[in-house]
N, C-alpha and C positions, 0 to 999 in steps of 0.2 A: 863175744862173752857177755852173759848175762851178769848184771849186778849181783852181788851176794847180799843177803838181808837175814835178820833174826827177827821171829816174832814169839811172843809169849801169850798163849791163849788160856781161857778158862770156858768151859764149856758145861752148861747147866740144863737139865732135863731129865730123862730116864737114859742115862749115859753109864751107869754102873750095873754091872751083871749082865752085859750085852756082848761083851768082847770087845769094846771099844779101845782098850789100851791095845791088845794085840793085833787089832786090825788097823789102828794107827801105824803101829811099828811097821806092820807089812807094806802099807801104802808108802810109808817114808822110805823104808828101804829100797822099793820098787823104784822110786824116783830119785834116789841118792840123795836124800835131805837126812840131814843129821840132827841129834838132840834128844829128848825123852817125853815120856808121856807117864803120869800116875795119877791114882785116884785120891780125892781129897774127903776128908772126914765128913765134910757137909754134903756130900753126894754128887759133887762136881767132878770133871776131870780137868786137869792142868797139864799143858804141853809146851814144850819150847822146839821150835823149829828153825833151823839154819841151813842156807843152801842158795841156790841161784832163784832169783826172784820169781820166775815163771814156775819153778817146781814148787816151791814153798806156797805160791798162790793155789797150785794145784792141790796140794795137801789140805789147806784151809778149806777150799771148797768142797772137798770130800768130808771133812770134819764139820761142816754144818749140816750135812745129813747124817754121817754116821755108818755103822753097820746097820743091818737089817736087825730089826728088834730095838734100836734105839729112837728116842724121840728128843730131839735137839730143841730146846726151848729158846736158848740164847748162846751166843758165843762172842766174848768180849777178847779183843785183839790189841796188844799193846808192841807196836814196832820199837825194836832197839836196834842199836849198832852192831853189825857183824863183828864177831869176833874169834870164828874159827876154833872155838873151844872143844867140839866134840868130834870124835873119830868115827862114830856111828850112831846108831838110835836105840835107845833101850827103854824098856818098860821098868819104872822104879817103884819101889815098894813103899 
């Protein structure tokens, strides 16, 4: 069994208006990763992922590129202790 992890990320670049949040949700749900994603007023996207380390790593790898139309300049990741606080993955407003 893989170790469960939690990571809080901030993504900058051209990441709003390109379906970043919705495609992030689809990728996370496909992999069984829980958490949330939302746009920030400063143009960045913020997200939290929880799940098995290998699956969270796969979502992170995807997020470094994002959907077509996105240009990711930078991704900051802060690893936190897994809490199992989410039941699914949601887009927050």
